[in-house]
C-alpha angles and dihedrals in degrees: 000000000000108000093227093050088049092052091046092053096045121106117263132191089220127089095169113012092179088073087078094052117115089235095053114122111212117213090240132032102222122214094003100094095124094047092047092052092046093052091045091051090053092051098039095092089071087069089065096041093258131129117272124214119252112243138211114209107195137171142099121315117277096030097118101261097133096039092049093048092051091046094051094044091049089055091047091053089052091050099048140014091213094082124081109190117199120187117204124183103207091200087066099031098045101168140057090244095055093045091053087047089054090051090051092047090054087056091053093252112141109216111222118243087229110105112272130172125242089246090057090052090050089054092051090048092053090050093050094045090053090050093049094052088213134119114244115223104196116197111203103195121190089009088167087077093068120095111251096253093048092047094051091042098054093042090053090050094052103033094050097047093109094050095042103034108012097245131114123242127172120205126204111195119198115197137163091212125088089198093055096119091057090062093061131087113260094247089056094046091055091056097043099044093096107101136355130185119199118211113206121209114266118258120234090256092051092048090051090054091049091049093048091053092046091048090054090052099043109026132062116261110279092009096123138061115228090225088057090057090048091052092051091048094048092047092052092044090057089052101056101294091279111173092195090059091050092049092045091050090052091049092050090047089052091052088050090052090051091051091054092045093242124154096215138043104244133189088254090062092051090050091054095052098041093098093048092050090049091052091051090050091051092050091049093049089054092047090053094055114111118254090254093051089050090052091053092046092049091052092051093048090049093052097040089210124018138174117240094240092051090048092052090052094051096052124072090218136109108274093226091051091050089054089055092048090050092050092053092045090051092046090054091048098246094119138020132201143199126201118235120201118203141151089267091057140267123315137168127232114213126200133174119252118227 
C-alpha cells in the first residue's frame, strides 16, 4: 500500500490540528475577563467618534496579550465601521519604513518599488487615513524586537498624528517587558503614558482550563487523558505560566500518540515530548530578546568568558543599559556570572549557559 495513503487512512487523535496553531483564535478568551473589559473600555470612545487612549499591554510571554488584542479589535470592527484595526508583528516588520508600509497596505495603497523615504510613506499614510474617514488602531506586537531608534521613531509618528496632522490614531503596544516605558525617549513616554494593562502568568488551574478547552476544539472526543492535561499545565506553570508552552506540549504529545498508533494522549506521551517543548520555549525566548540583548549575548558566546569591563568596551552601547541587558539575560538563564575580588577592585566574569 502507498505509504501516504496508509498514513492518511490511519487513526489520529486530532480532529482539528489547527486549534494548536499559534495563530488560532479561540471562541472565548478564558481567564482574561478583566483585561478584556479594560481594553474595551479604553477603545469604546471610538464608537462615539471620540479619541481613544493608546494602551500598553505588558506581561510575560504566553499570557494572552496578542490573542486578547485581536479578539477585542475584531469585536470593535463588528460594532462600528469607524475603526480601522491594523496588526503589525514587529519581529517581521522591523523598521519604521516597513511598519508604515503595512499601514498603507491595510488602506489599499500599493507602495511603489521605487525608493521612497519613511517620511514620504508617513505623508501618504496621513493622506489615506484622511480619505478613509476612519480611526486607525495600530497594534505593534513584539515591539521589543525593534531597534531603539526605529521604536521611538514609529511611536512618535503614530502618537503625534493629532498634533502634527489633525487626525486621530490609537496605538496598542504589546511587550513582554514590564520596564518597557523606561526604554523610550521622554517625549514618547509622555504621549504613551495613557493606559497600561498588566497580564499576570496563568496559574496551573487556569492553564488546565485553557488546555481542556483547546483539547475539545482540536482532539477527538475522549482522545485525551485528564492527567496528560495536568502534566502539560504543570510543566507550563513551572516555566512562567506560558499558555503557548502548555498548548504546544499537548500538540506534541498528540503527535507522539499518533506515531505510536494510540487512540488517546497519555501522560507517557507528554513525558516523551517534554524536552522538545522545552527546546522550543528556549528558542522562542531567545527570538524575543531585543536586538541589543542579542548583541550582548553574541559577544559573551564569542568570548566564552569575559570580564564586565572588557564587555563594556567591546559594545557601542551605554554602560548602564548593558548592565540592564546582562541582568535580564541572567534572569532568563542565558548567561551566568561570578564576582571576582582583587586589589584593582571588583569585577564580574560572564559566560554563556548551554
